[in-house]
C-alpha positions in Angstrom: 129.1 99.7 81.9 132.8 99.9 81.3 132.4 101.5 77.8 132.8 105.2 77.3 129.4 106.9 76.9 130.3 108.0 73.4 130.5 104.4 72.2 127.4 103.0 73.9 125.1 103.9 71.0 127.4 101.9 68.7 127.0 98.8 70.9 123.2 98.9 70.7 123.1 99.8 67.0 125.3 96.7 66.5 122.8 94.6 68.4 119.9 96.0 66.3 121.9 94.9 63.2 122.0 91.4 64.6 118.3 91.5 65.3 117.6 92.6 61.7 119.9 89.9 60.2 117.0 87.6 59.3 115.2 90.5 57.6 112.8 91.1 60.5 113.2 92.7 64.0 110.8 90.9 66.2 109.0 93.1 68.8 110.6 90.9 71.6 114.1 91.5 70.1 113.4 95.3 69.9 112.1 95.4 73.4 115.2 93.5 74.8 117.7 95.7 73.0 115.9 98.9 74.1 115.6 97.7 77.6 119.2 96.7 77.9 120.2 100.1 76.4 118.1 102.0 78.9 119.4 99.9 81.8 123.0 100.5 80.7 122.4 104.2 80.9 122.3 105.2 77.3 121.7 109.0 77.3 118.2 110.2 76.4 119.4 111.6 73.0 121.2 108.4 72.1 118.2 106.3 73.3 116.0 108.4 71.0 118.4 107.8 68.1 118.3 104.0 68.9 114.5 103.9 68.9 114.5 105.6 65.5 117.1 103.2 64.2 115.0 100.2 65.4 112.3 101.3 62.9 114.2 100.0 59.8 116.9 97.4 58.9 120.3 98.1 60.3 123.4 96.3 58.8 126.2 95.4 61.2 129.1 95.4 58.7 129.9 99.1 59.3 128.8 99.3 62.9 131.1 97.1 64.9 133.2 99.4 67.1 136.5 98.5 68.6 135.4 97.2 72.0 137.3 95.9 75.1 137.2 92.1 75.6 134.5 92.2 78.2 132.2 94.3 76.1 132.8 92.2 73.0 131.7 89.1 75.0 128.7 91.0 76.3 127.6 92.2 72.9 128.1 88.7 71.4 126.1 87.0 74.2 123.3 89.5 74.0 123.2 89.1 70.2 123.1 85.3 70.7 120.3 85.6 73.2 118.3 87.9 70.8 118.5 85.3 68.0 117.2 82.7 70.4 114.2 84.6 71.7 111.8 83.1 69.1 112.9 79.6 70.1 114.9 78.8 67.0 118.1 80.0 65.3 117.6 79.8 61.6 120.6 79.3 59.2 120.8 82.9 58.3 120.9 83.9 62.0 123.5 81.2 62.7 125.7 82.4 59.8 125.4 86.0 61.1 126.4 84.9 64.6 129.4 83.1 63.1 130.4 86.2 61.2 129.7 88.4 64.2 131.7 86.1 66.5 134.6 86.4 64.1 134.4 90.2 63.9 134.2 90.4 67.7 137.0 87.8 68.1 134.8 85.5 70.2 135.6 81.8 69.4 136.4 78.3 70.7 135.2 77.0 74.0 134.6 80.6 75.2 132.0 81.1 72.5 130.3 77.8 73.3 130.0 78.9 76.9 128.6 82.3 75.9 126.1 80.6 73.7 125.0 78.4 76.6 124.5 81.5 78.7 122.5 83.1 75.9 120.3 80.0 75.5 119.6 80.0 79.3 118.8 83.7 79.3 116.6 83.5 76.2 114.6 80.6 77.7 114.1 82.5 80.9 113.0 85.6 79.0 110.6 83.5 76.9 108.5 82.9 80.0 108.6 86.6 80.9 110.7 89.2 79.0 110.4 91.6 82.0 112.6 89.2 83.9 115.5 89.6 81.6 118.3 91.5 83.3 121.3 92.6 81.4 123.2 92.9 84.7 122.6 89.2 85.3 123.8 88.5 81.8 127.0 90.4 82.6 127.5 88.5 85.8 127.0 85.2 84.1 129.6 86.1 81.4 132.1 87.1 84.1 132.1 83.5 85.4 133.2 82.1 82.0 
């Protein structure tokens, strides 16, 4: 991951906030976020803090760190995939994604392409969450 280790926890706390936006963090959402954090090399201490944070609602308003463009695109796409894991994006989640996209400066055709990647990844994960690979998500984003 291109992000300094000190900022990695912020990325995954932000993703938790997206998962909580509809008032409920689904077990599949929690699993995906924790799995991505582990694969991205979150330190054991930070991973433990992330697991603790996943136990109650997290708000993203104060969590969004200043990220490089590639990380903003990754965080947005993973958040978009998380909202699609249950097969539907409700109006609250859509509004949150819109706000999140604005905060992350992800818009226009680039956002549409990232949402398409997220939809494809969520559908694949729906069949078997264990097949979801954050590295494959990063590779797909790199082609946009």
